[in-house]
VOBA-1610 file (N, C-alpha, C; in pm, whole numbers, padded with zeros to 5 digits, always signed):
BEGIN
Met-02532-01461+07008Met-02541-01342+06924Met-02463-01229+06990Ala-02372-01171+06918Ala-02288-01066+06975Ala-02361-00933+06976Trp-02317-00843+07062Trp-02372-00708+07060Trp-02260-00608+07063Asn-02275-00500+06989Asn-02172-00397+06979Asn-02190-00294+07087Lys-02082-00244+07137Lys-02091-00127+07221Lys-01966-00046+07195His-01982+00084+07191His-01861+00160+07193His-01877+00282+07279Trp-01768+00313+07346Trp-01765+00423+07440Trp-01688+00535+07375Met-01735+00658+07390Met-01665+00767+07325Met-01676+00893+07409Val-01588+00988+07382Val-01598+01121+07440Val-01660+01211+07336Ala-01772+01273+07370Ala-01842+01358+07275Ala-01859+01496+07336Gly-01800+01598+07273Gly-01810+01732+07328Gly-01743+01738+07463Ala-01819+01776+07566Ala-01763+01787+07700Ala-01814+01676+07790Ala-01857+01565+07733Ala-01911+01457+07815Ala-01858+01324+07767Val-01824+01237+07863Val-01793+01099+07830Val-01925+01029+07813Ala-01942+00951+07707Ala-02071+00891+07680Ala-02055+00747+07639Val-02163+00672+07653Val-02167+00533+07612Val-02272+00519+07503Leu-02236+00454+07396Leu-02331+00431+07288Leu-02356+00281+07279Ala-02474+00237+07321Ala-02509+00095+07316Ala-02592+00074+07190Met-02535+00008+07092Met-02600-00005+06962Met-02639-00148+06929Gly-02640-00237+07027Gly-02677-00374+06999Gly-02557-00460+06969Gly-02441-00436+07029Gly-02327-00524+07010Gly-02227-00508+07121Leu-02150-00610+07147Leu-02056-00608+07258Leu-01917-00635+07206Ala-01871-00554+07115Ala-01734-00562+07069Ala-01655-00455+07141Ser-01525-00471+07149Ser-01443-00372+07218Ser-01460-00236+07152Ala-01459-00131+07236Ala-01482+00004+07184Ala-01368+00047+07094Arg-01403+00115+06987Arg-01301+00168+06898Arg-01272+00313+06934Gln-01154+00360+06899Gln-01117+00498+06927Gln-01189+00591+06830Glu-01233+00705+06880Glu-01290+00810+06796Glu-01180+00910+06762Arg-01169+00949+06637Arg-01062+01039+06595Arg-01074+01176+06661Glu-01198+01222+06681Glu-01215+01358+06729Glu-01193+01372+06879Ala-01186+01263+06954Ala-01168+01273+07099Ala-01118+01139+07151Pro-01053+01137+07268Pro-01006+01012+07325Pro-01121+00917+07355Gly-01101+00788+07335Gly-01206+00691+07364Gly-01196+00638+07505Val-01306+00589+07556Val-01310+00521+07684Val-01356+00380+07655Ser-01270+00283+07677Ser-01293+00149+07624Ser-01284+00042+07732Leu-01376-00053+07726Leu-01369-00174+07807Leu-01375-00294+07714Ala-01298-00396+07746Ala-01290-00515+07661Ala-01422-00589+07656Gln-01442-00660+07547Gln-01563-00740+07528Gln-01585-00837+07644Glu-01480-00906+07685Glu-01492-01004+07793Glu-01534-00939+07924Val-01483-00820+07949Val-01512-00750+08074Val-01657-00701+08076Val-01703-00645+07965Val-01841-00596+07961Val-01939-00714+07961Ala-01901-00826+07899Ala-01985-00945+07905Ala-02002-00992+08049Ala-01896-00983+08128Ala-01904-01021+08269Ala-01995-00926+08345Ala-01986-00796+08317Ala-02075-00700+08381Ala-02220-00731+08347Ser-02244-00768+08222Ser-02379-00804+08180Ser-02426-00931+08250Ala-02335-01026+08269Ala-02369-01149+08341Ala-02412-01116+08484Phe-02340-01024+08547Phe-02372-00983+08684Phe-02510-00916+08689Glu-02534-00824+08596Glu-02664-00755+08594Glu-02777-00853+08565Thr-02756-00941+08467Thr-02861-01034+08427Thr-02894-01132+08539Tyr-02791-01187+08604Tyr-02818-01283+08710Tyr-02888-01218+08829Thr-02835-01106+08877Thr-02893-01045+08997Thr-03036-00997+08970Arg-03062-00950+08849Arg-03198-00907+08815Arg-03291-01028+08806Gly-03247-01134+08737Gly-03331-01251+08720Gly-03357-01325+08850Ala-03251-01353+08926Ala-03267-01423+09052Ala-03343-01337+09152Gly-03320-01205+09147Gly-03388-01117+09240Gly-03536-01105+09214Ser-03582-01151+09099Ser-03725-01144+09066Ser-03798-01275+09096Ile-03727-01375+09149Ile-03792-01502+09184Ile-03890-01477+09298Ser-04012-01519+09278Ser-04118-01497+09378Ser-04167-01630+09434Pro-04198-01634+09563Pro-04257-01756+09621Pro-04386-01799+09552Ala-04447-01707+09478Ala-04573-01740+09411Ala-04556-01850+09306Val-04431-01873+09261Val-04410-01975+09157Val-04404-02115+09216Phe-04400-02125+09348Phe-04385-02257+09410Phe-04522-02320+09433Thr-04580-02367+09323Thr-04709-02435+09329Thr-04699-02581+09288Asn-04582-02618+09236Asn-04559-02758+09197Asn-04409-02778+09176Gly-04371-02901+09149Gly-04230-02932+09132Gly-04168-02863+09011Glu-04246-02844+08906Glu-04194-02777+08786Glu-04158-02632+08816Gly-04240-02566+08897Gly-04210-02428+08935Gly-04082-02419+09015Val-04060-02513+09105Val-03937-02516+09184Val-03817-02538+09093Ala-03828-02630+08999Ala-03717-02661+08908Ala-03679-02540+08825Arg-03780-02467+08773Arg-03751-02348+08693Arg-03682-02239+08777Ala-03730-02221+08898Ala-03669-02120+08985Ala-03527-02158+09022Leu-03502-02288+09040Leu-03368-02333+09074Leu-03271-02304+08960Val-03317-02318+08838Val-03233-02285+08722Val-03199-02136+08724Ala-03298-02051+08743Ala-03275-01906+08743Ala-03184-01864+08858Gly-03197-01930+08971Gly-03120-01890+09088Gly-02977-01942+09091Ser-02947-02042+09011Ser-02813-02101+09014Ser-02733-02076+08887Ala-02792-02004+08791Ala-02729-01989+08659Ala-02626-01878+08655Tyr-02516-01899+08723Tyr-02403-01807+08709Tyr-02273-01882+08734Lys-02169-01838+08664Lys-02035-01891+08684Lys-01965-01801+08783Ala-01916-01857+08892Ala-01864-01777+09003Ala-01755-01680+08959Glu-01662-01728+08877Glu-01552-01643+08834Glu-01601-01526+08748Gln-01697-01553+08660Gln-01749-01447+08575Gln-01830-01346+08657Leu-01903-01395+08757Leu-01982-01303+08838Leu-01893-01212+08921Glu-01780-01266+08969Glu-01686-01182+09045Glu-01629-01071+08956Thr-01581-01109+08838Thr-01531-01009+08743Thr-01640-00910+08706Gly-01760-00962+08684Gly-01872-00876+08647Gly-01909-00778+08754Met-01897-00818+08879Met-01925-00727+08989Met-01828-00608+08987Ile-01701-00635+08964Ile-01600-00528+08958Ile-01625-00440+08836Ala-01655-00503+08721Ala-01679-00426+08599Ala-01805-00342+08610Tyr-01907-00395+08671Tyr-02032-00320+08690Tyr-02006-00196+08775Gly-01927-00213+08881Gly-01891-00098+08963Gly-01808+00002+08886Ala-01725-00045+08795Ala-01643+00045+08714Ala-01728+00132+08623Ile-01832+00073+08563Ile-01920+00150+08476Ile-01987+00262+08557Ala-02026+00230+08680Ala-02084+00333+08767Ala-01980+00439+08803Ala-01858+00396+08832Ala-01751+00490+08869Ala-01720+00587+08756Leu-01736+00543+08632Leu-01708+00628+08517Leu-01805+00744+08503Gln-01907+00747+08587Gln-02000+00860+08584Gln-01952+00977+08669Glu-01842+00958+08743Glu-01797+01063+08833Glu-01701+01159+08763Pro-01745+01282+08733Pro-01660+01375+08658Pro-01533+01413+08730Ala-01538+01429+08863Ala-01418+01466+08937Ala-01311+01358+08925Phe-01353+01234+08918Phe-01258+01123+08907Phe-01195+01119+08769Ile-01275+01138+08665Ile-01220+01139+08530Ile-01119+01253+08515Asp-01153+01370+08567Asp-01057+01481+08567Asp-00930+01442+08644Gly-00950+01374+08759Gly-00836+01335+08843Gly-00744+01238+08773Val-00801+01142+08700Val-00720+01045+08627Val-00636+01116+08521Arg-00696+01208+08449Arg-00622+01278+08345Arg-00517+01372+08403Asp-00548+01432+08516Asp-00448+01515+08584Asp-00329+01431+08628Ala-00358+01311+08686Ala-00251+01223+08732Ala-00164+01177+08617Ala-00224+01152+08501Ala-00147+01110+08384Ala-00057+01222+08333Arg-00101+01345+08348Arg-00017+01458+08306Arg+00099+01481+08403Gln+00075+01454+08531Gln+00177+01479+08632Gln+00290+01377+08624Thr+00259+01254+08585Thr+00364+01153+08567Thr+00373+01125+08417Ser+00309+01021+08375Ser+00290+00990+08233Ser+00180+00885+08226Arg+00116+00876+08111Arg+00011+00776+08097Arg+00066+00636+08123Glu+00181+00605+08063Glu+00239+00472+08075Glu+00273+00439+08221Ala+00331+00535+08291Ala+00368+00510+08431Ala+00245+00489+08518Leu+00140+00567+08493Leu+00017+00552+08571Leu-00049+00418+08543Val-00052+00377+08418Val-00109+00247+08382Val-00035+00134+08452Glu+00097+00136+08445Glu+00176+00031+08508Glu+00155+00028+08659Arg+00142+00144+08720Arg+00121+00149+08865Arg-00015+00090+08903Leu-00118+00122+08827Leu-00251+00070+08856Leu-00259-00081+08834Leu-00189-00130+08731Leu-00189-00274+08706Leu-00112-00350+08813Ala+00000-00294+08857Ala+00081-00359+08959Ala+00017-00350+09097Ser-00052-00240+09123Ser-00113-00218+09254Ser-00244-00143+09236Pro-00354-00215+09217Pro-00483-00147+09199Pro-00517-00052+09314Asp-00468-00082+09435Asp-00496+00003+09550Asp-00439+00144+09533Ser-00341+00160+09444Ser-00282+00292+09425Ser-00380+00392+09365Val-00495+00344+09318Val-00596+00434+09263Val-00646+00532+09368Val-00632+00497+09497Val-00682+00586+09602Val-00605+00718+09606Glu-00492+00725+09537Glu-00414+00849+09534Glu-00468+00949+09431Ile-00563+00905+09348Ile-00615+00990+09242Ile-00729+01076+09294Glu-00728+01202+09259Glu-00832+01295+09301Glu-00969+01249+09252Gly-01069+01253+09340Gly-01205+01215+09303Gly-01237+01069+09319Val-01139+00989+09363Val-01162+00845+09371Val-01265+00809+09477Gly-01274+00889+09584Gly-01374+00859+09687Gly-01515+00865+09632Leu-01540+00963+09548Leu-01673+00976+09488Leu-01698+00864+09387Ala-01596+00826+09313Ala-01610+00716+09217Ala-01639+00585+09290Ala-01567+00560+09399Ala-01591+00438+09477Ala-01730+00438+09538Ala-01778+00556+09579Ala-01913+00565+09634Ala-02017+00529+09528Arg-01994+00571+09405Arg-02085+00535+09297Arg-02083+00384+09273Ala-01964+00325+09274Ala-01954+00180+09258Ala-02025+00108+09372Gln-02006+00158+09493Gln-02070+00097+09609Gln-02222+00101+09596Met-02276+00218+09561Met-02420+00231+09548Met-02474+00139+09439Ala-02403+00129+09326Ala-02448+00043+09217Ala-02450-00103+09260Leu-02347-00148+09332Leu-02341-00287+09375Leu-02446-00317+09482Gln-02465-00225+09574Gln-02569-00245+09675Gln-02707-00250+09611Gly-02723-00175+09503Gly-02849-00177+09431Gly-02881-00310+09368Arg-02779-00395+09348Arg-02801-00530+09295Arg-02807-00632+09408Gly-02722-00615+09510Gly-02716-00715+09616Gly-02834-00711+09712Ala-02880-00591+09747Ala-02987-00579+09846Ala-03119-00643+09800Pro-03166-00616+09678Pro-03291-00682+09634Pro-03278-00834+09624Leu-03159-00881+09585Leu-03138-01026+09578Leu-03148-01089+09715Ala-03095-01021+09817Ala-03104-01073+09953Ala-03249-01077+10002Val-03323-00973+09972Val-03465-00968+10012Val-03542-01081+09946Ala-03521-01100+09816Ala-03589-01208+09745Ala-03548-01344+09800Gly-03420-01360+09833Gly-03371-01486+09887Gly-03435-01520+10021Arg-03451-01420+10105Arg-03515-01445+10236Arg-03661-01486+10218Ala-03729-01425+10121Ala-03868-01462+10095Ala-03878-01605+10043Val-03785-01643+09955Val-03784-01780+09902Val-03753-01879+10014Lys-03657-01848+10097Lys-03623-01937+10209Lys-03743-01955+10301Gln-03814-01847+10332Gln-03931-01857+10418Gln-04038-01945+10354Ser-04049-01936+10222Ser-04151-02015+10155Ser-04124-02164+10164Ala-03998-02201+10185Ala-03965-02344+10203Ala-04038-02400+10325Tyr-04059-02316+10426Tyr-04133-02358+10544Tyr-04284-02344+10520Asp-04323-02239+10449Asp-04465-02211+10429Asp-04534-02317+10345Ile-04463-02376+10250Ile-04529-02471+10159Ile-04529-02614+10211Gln-04471-02635+10327Gln-04459-02773+10375Gln-04594-02838+10405His-04699-02757+10423His-04830-02816+10448His-04897-02862+10319Gln-04836-02827+10204Gln-04891-02867+10075Gln-04833-03003+10035Thr-04920-03094+10000Thr-04878-03232+09975Thr-04770-03243+09869Trp-04785-03167+09759Trp-04688-03178+09649Trp-04546-03147+09696Ser-04531-03054+09791Ser-04398-03008+09832Ser-04320-03117+09905Lys-04393-03217+09955Lys-04326-03326+10029Lys-04287-03441+09938Gly-04327-03431+09812Gly-04291-03534+09716Gly-04143-03531+09683Ala-04088-03646+09652Ala-03946-03655+09621Ala-03916-03594+09485Val-03804-03522+09477Val-03759-03466+09349Val-03714-03581+09259Ala-03760-03583+09138Ala-03721-03688+09043Ala-03578-03665+08996Asp-03501-03771+08986Asp-03365-03766+08932Asp-03281-03658+09002Thr-03261-03676+09131Thr-03184-03576+09207Thr-03040-03565+09158Ala-02982-03677+09115Ala-02845-03672+09064Ala-02839-03591+08935Gly-02937-03608+08847Gly-02941-03532+08724Gly-02965-03385+08749Arg-03050-03356+08849Arg-03078-03218+08885Arg-02953-03148+08933Leu-02875-03214+09016Leu-02750-03157+09065Leu-02649-03140+08952Ala-02644-03237+08862Ala-02552-03227+08748Ala-02588-03108+08659Arg-02717-03082+08641Arg-02758-02969+08559Arg-02720-02836+08624Val-02737-02828+08755Val-02698-02707+08827Val-02548-02684+08815Lys-02469-02789+08826Lys-02324-02776+08813Lys-02286-02733+08671Gln-02358-02784+08572Gln-02330-02745+08434Gln-02361-02597+08413Leu-02474-02552+08465Leu-02509-02410+08458Leu-02402-02324+08524Ser-02349-02374+08635Ser-02250-02299+08712Ser-02114-02297+08646Ala-02094-02377+08545Ala-01966-02380+08474Ala-01975-02312+08338Thr-02092-02259+08305Thr-02115-02199+08174Thr-02113-02048+08183Ala-02025-01985+08107Ala-02018-01838+08106Ala-02138-01781+08033Phe-02185-01668+08080Phe-02298-01600+08019Phe-02253-01529+07891Ala-02330-01544+07785Ala-02302-01476+07658Ala-02416-01376+07632Pro-02390-01246+07638Pro-02496-01147+07624Pro-02561-01151+07486Gly-02688-01116+07483Gly-02760-01101+07358Gly-02782-00954+07327Gln-02847-00925+07216Gln-02865-00787+07173Gln-02940-00702+07275Glu-03038-00762+07340Glu-03121-00684+07432Glu-03048-00650+07561Asp-02932-00710+07585Asp-02862-00690+07712Asp-02781-00562+07718Ala-02745-00504+07603Ala-02657-00387+07601Ala-02718-00268+07671Gly-02833-00223+07621Gly-02897-00107+07680Gly-02937-00130+07824Arg-02980-00252+07856Arg-03022-00283+07993Arg-02906-00272+08090Leu-02789-00320+08051Leu-02671-00310+08136Leu-02637-00164+08162Ile-02629-00084+08056Ile-02589+00056+08071Ile-02688+00132+08158Leu-02818+00113+08133Leu-02919+00183+08212Leu-02915+00140+08358Ala-02891+00011+08383Ala-02886-00037+08521Ala-02765+00018+08594Ala-02648+00013+08530Ala-02524+00053+08597Ala-02512+00204+08611Thr-02576+00278+08522Thr-02564+00423+08526Thr-02692+00490+08573Gly-02785+00412+08624Gly-02915+00466+08661Gly-02911+00569+08770Gly-02820+00558+08865Gly-02810+00657+08971Gly-02695+00751+08942Ala-02724+00861+08877Ala-02617+00952+08835Ala-02617+01080+08916Gly-02669+01075+09038Gly-02675+01196+09120Gly-02544+01223+09190Gly-02542+01325+09274Gly-02420+01363+09343Gly-02402+01290+09474Phe-02280+01288+09522Phe-02248+01226+09649Phe-02169+01324+09735Ala-02181+01311+09864Ala-02099+01391+09955Ala-01968+01319+09981Glu-01859+01392+09990Glu-01728+01331+10011Glu-01726+01243+10135Gly-01794+01284+10240Gly-01789+01208+10365Gly-01852+01072+10357Gly-01928+01044+10250Gly-01996+00916+10242Gly-01916+00807+10174Arg-01793+00835+10135Arg-01719+00738+10055Arg-01677+00616+10137Val-01674+00504+10071Val-01631+00380+10134Val-01539+00307+10037Phe-01420+00271+10085Phe-01329+00191+10003Phe-01334+00046+10052Thr-01359-00045+09962Thr-01343-00187+09989Thr-01251-00241+09881Pro-01195-00360+09897Pro-01110-00414+09792Pro-01179-00419+09655Val-01311-00444+09653Val-01382-00452+09526Val-01411-00314+09469Thr-01458-00218+09550Thr-01485-00085+09496Thr-01357-00016+09454Val-01246-00046+09522Val-01117+00008+09479Val-01079-00048+09342Arg-01102-00177+09320Arg-01071-00236+09190Arg-01165-00183+09081Ser-01290-00158+09118Ser-01380-00095+09022Ser-01327+00041+08978Ala-01279+00119+09076Ala-01223+00250+09044Ala-01096+00237+08960Ala-01012+00138+08993Ala-00889+00118+08917Ala-00920+00078+08773Leu-01020-00009+08754Leu-01060-00049+08619Leu-01115+00071+08543Ala-01193+00154+08609Ala-01246+00274+08545Ala-01132+00367+08503Ala-01032+00382+08590Ala-00917+00467+08557Ala-00842+00413+08436Leu-00823+00282+08431Leu-00754+00222+08318Leu-00834+00240+08188Ala-00967+00237+08200Ala-01050+00262+08082Ala-01030+00404+08031Val-01025+00500+08123Val-01001+00639+08083Val-00866+00653+08015Leu-00769+00574+08059Leu-00634+00578+08004Leu-00617+00489+07880Asp-00728+00435+07831Asp-00726+00347+07713Asp-00635+00226+07736Ala-00648+00166+07854Ala-00567+00050+07889Ala-00653-00064+07942Ala-00780-00070+07899Ala-00869-00176+07947Ala-00948-00236+07831Gly-00887-00237+07713Gly-00951-00294+07595Gly-00920-00441+07577Asp-00962-00495+07464Asp-00943-00637+07438Asp-00796-00679+07445Ala-00708-00593+07398Ala-00565-00626+07398Ala-00505-00626+07537Asp-00578-00573+07634Asp-00524-00558+07770Asp-00576-00663+07868Val-00666-00751+07824Val-00736-00840+07916Val-00640-00923+08001Ala-00537-00979+07940Ala-00447-01068+08014Ala-00382-00998+08131Arg-00338-00874+08113Arg-00269-00807+08223Arg-00364-00738+08320Leu-00495-00743+08293Leu-00593-00685+08385Leu-00628-00778+08500Ala-00574-00898+08501Ala-00612-00999+08600Ala-00608-00948+08745Pro-00504-00876+08789Pro-00503-00829+08929Pro-00615-00731+08960Val-00668-00666+08857Val-00774-00568+08878Val-00911-00635+08874Leu-00924-00742+08798Leu-01054-00805+08776Leu-01088-00914+08876Ser-01004-00935+08974Ser-01031-01038+09074Ser-00987-00990+09211Glu-01060-01035+09313Glu-01027-00998+09450Glu-01043-01123+09537Lys-00942-01154+09616Lys-00933-01284+09684Lys-01056-01317+09768Lys-01099-01224+09852Lys-01210-01252+09942Lys-01341-01270+09866Ala-01364-01185+09767Ala-01487-01196+09687Ala-01488-01326+09609Ser-01374-01363+09554Ser-01364-01488+09478Ser-01395-01608+09567Phe-01338-01611+09687Phe-01362-01720+09780Phe-01509-01727+09819Cys-01570-01610+09843Cys-01710-01605+09883Cys-01800-01664+09777Met-01779-01625+09651Met-01862-01676+09542Met-01848-01828+09526Lys-01726-01875+09538Lys-01702-02019+09521Lys-01764-02099+09636Ile-01755-02047+09757Ile-01814-02116+09872Ile-01966-02119+09861Ala-02025-02011+09812Ala-02170-02009+09792Ala-02212-02122+09699Lys-02136-02141+09592Lys-02167-02249+09498Lys-02149-02387+09562Leu-02040-02403+09634Leu-02015-02533+09700Leu-02125-02565+09800Asn-02169-02465+09875Asn-02277-02487+09971Asn-02407-02525+09900Leu-02431-02464+09784Leu-02550-02500+09707Leu-02542-02645+09661Tyr-02426-02685+09609Tyr-02411-02824+09565Tyr-02433-02922+09681Gln-02374-02893+09795Gln-02387-02983+09910Gln-02531-02991+09959Cys-02599-02877+09955Cys-02739-02876+09998Cys-02824-02960+09904Leu-02806-02942+09774Leu-02885-03017+09677Leu-02852-03166+09680Ala-02728-03198+09715Ala-02686-03339+09718Ala-02762-03419+09822Val-02806-03353+09929Val-02877-03425+10035Val-03026-03391+10039Ala-03070-03297+09954Ala-03212-03260+09953Ala-03295-03373+09893Gly-03414-03390+09947Gly-03504-03494+09897Gly-03632-03437+09841Pro-03724-03390+09926Pro-03851-03334+09877Pro-03833-03194+09816His-03936-03150+09747His-03930-03023+09675His-03904-02904+09769Tyr-03964-02907+09889Tyr-03947-02790+09976Tyr-03801-02775+10020Glu-03725-02885+10022Glu-03583-02873+10056Glu-03504-02808+09941Asp-03546-02834+09817Asp-03483-02764+09705Asp-03509-02614+09715Val-03629-02577+09759Val-03662-02435+09775Val-03571-02372+09881Phe-03546-02446+09989Phe-03456-02395+10093Phe-03315-02375+10037Cys-03266-02475+09963Cys-03132-02464+09904Cys-03122-02343+09812Leu-03226-02322+09733Leu-03231-02209+09643Leu-03227-02076+09719Gly-03314-02062+09818Gly-03322-01937+09892Gly-03196-01905+09969Gln-03144-02005+10041Gln-03029-01979+10128Gln-02898-01971+10051His-02868-02071+09972His-02733-02081+09915His-02718-02021+09775Ala-02823-02030+09692Ala-02811-01969+09560Ala-02834-01819+09566Met-02925-01774+09654Met-02964-01633+09655Met-02907-01556+09773Ile-02935-01597+09895Ile-02888-01521+10012Ile-02736-01521+10020Asp-02674-01638+10003Asp-02527-01644+10013Asp-02461-01559+09905Thr-02514-01565+09783Thr-02456-01485+09674Thr-02477-01337+09699Ala-02597-01300+09745Ala-02624-01160+09777Ala-02530-01110+09886Gln-02500-01196+09983Gln-02409-01157+10090Gln-02269-01128+10035Cys-02227-01206+09936Cys-02097-01181+09873Cys-02096-01042+09808Val-02204-01008+09739Val-02212-00878+09671Val-02217-00766+09774Asn-02299-00781+09876Asn-02314-00676+09976Asn-02186-00657+10056Asp-02117-00766+10089Asp-01989-00753+10158Asp-01887-00682+10070Ala-01886-00716+09942Ala-01792-00653+09849Ala-01818-00503+09838Ala-01944-00464+09852Ala-01981-00323+09842Ala-01964-00249+09974Gly-01930-00321+10081Gly-01914-00255+10209Gly-02045-00225+10278Ala-02148-00303+10250Ala-02277-00283+10315Ala-02262-00297+10466Gly-02324-00205+10539Gly-02314-00208+10684Gly-02200-00125+10738Leu-02116-00072+10647Leu-02008+00016+10692Leu-02061+00159+10687Asn-02028+00231+10581Asn-02082+00365+10559Asn-02141+00371+10421Ser-02261+00420+10409Ser-02324+00435+10279Ser-02300+00575+10227Pro-02304+00593+10094Pro-02292+00728+10040Pro-02392+00821+10108Ala-02348+00939+10144Ala-02430+01028+10224Ala-02551+01081+10148Ile-02540+01090+10017Ile-02651+01140+09936Ile-02685+01036+09832Ala-02804+00980+09841Ala-02845+00880+09744Ala-02875+00947+09611Pro-02842+00881+09499Pro-02868+00941+09369Pro-03017+00948+09340Pro-03062+01051+09272Pro-03204+01059+09237Pro-03238+00959+09128Ser-03364+00923+09118Ser-03407+00832+09013Ser-03402+00905+08879Pro-03339+00844+08779Pro-03330+00910+08648Pro-03462+00898+08574Pro-03487+00984+08476Pro-03607+00969+08394Pro-03594+00844+08309Pro-03705+00780+08273Pro-03696+00660+08188Pro-03637+00695+08053Arg-03549+00604+08004Arg-03485+00628+07876Arg-03483+00498+07796Pro-03509+00502+07668Pro-03501+00380+07587Pro-03357+00339+07567Ala-03336+00209+07543Ala-03202+00159+07516Ala-03161+00198+07375Gly-03028+00198+07352Gly-02979+00215+07217Gly-02950+00358+07177Phe-02917+00443+07272Phe-02876+00578+07236Phe-02767+00624+07331Val-02712+00742+07303Val-02598+00790+07381Val-02642+00825+07523Ile-02573+00769+07621Ile-02605+00792+07762Ile-02488+00863+07827Pro-02506+00983+07884Pro-02394+01051+07949Pro-02342+00971+08067Val-02211+00966+08082Val-02150+00898+08195Val-02091+00998+08292Ala-02012+01094+08245Ala-01957+01194+08335Ala-01920+01318+08258Ser-01951+01433+08314Ser-01911+01558+08253Ser-01769+01591+08291Val-01691+01638+08196Val-01554+01678+08223Val-01530+01814+08160Ala-01433+01884+08213Ala-01403+02017+08160Ala-01348+02007+08019Pro-01388+02098+07928Pro-01335+02094+07791Pro-01184+02096+07787Ser-01120+02168+07879Ser-00974+02174+07881Ser-00914+02037+07909Ala-00985+01959+07992Ala-00936+01824+08024Ala-00939+01736+07901Ile-01044+01754+07819Ile-01053+01675+07696Ile-00943+01715+07600Ala-00920+01844+07586Ala-00820+01892+07493Ala-00680+01847+07529Gln-00653+01835+07661Gln-00518+01801+07706Gln-00503+01653+07741Ala-00612+01576+07727Ala-00607+01438+07769Ala-00501+01361+07692Pro-00432+01267+07760Pro-00330+01185+07693Pro-00392+01096+07588Arg-00325+01077+07479Arg-00374+00992+07372Arg-00292+00865+07360
//
């Protein structure tokens, strides 16, 4: 089931309208649009859905083989390539909340030209660091990604520990039925792209834009992934990240180290399950390779352990899904002069 989303500039604020659909954003006549392609936003939703679902796996479910099997499905249900793209796109949605960066992108487009800036960002995503406000945008992307990776790592460590804790329970020492079929199902899940449903639109936007507070300049961290998140956000502001642009966005939507990390995490999971016998060994494979290894990929991509944003964003008030959510305030003059 598809879901619509469209991004628009309303008054003096860039806003996102999640209305229950994931089609590419259309341009608004009264103001420039901010658009991300359907495929890109679907990947961001895949990233949010997986990290939230796997991060909620509790050792309390490990009371029998059926509980282990269900948790293994939740912990392994992502396609590595889509999750990598989704990680970058998720960071981009967070970066779009930075008003100084949106102003900077529009200023840069006026100083050269929209077309020249688009071509430069596509050819060299790292060139986004030359745009005013990019440090704050990257800090927002970093905080958003760490907000997904850190809880997943904590949950993974708890699941891994439970592999040892349950060994005194007789059921946990029983052999997993049809181990070859179990591994085949995990591989099938890992090759299937996530297709968002209606309920995923508002949840994605609220998750990615939940921390909308201020950051100090000194707290910024650039990593290859947060830089690409900022570059994708800049291209969205320039109306160059829609459905028609997907093919040429490839250098922005993938990063070599992150891609390798995600694929290795999957391979390690497959190898672990291939030799696992009793149920408690499946729990170990789940905790270590499906959850901890994947969380490490996300945290490394976000620059965890380097420098964190100096000012953490405040918790936003609860908001229902399906209405206009502010992303970044911009000066009215910037809107009036923005390139079309």
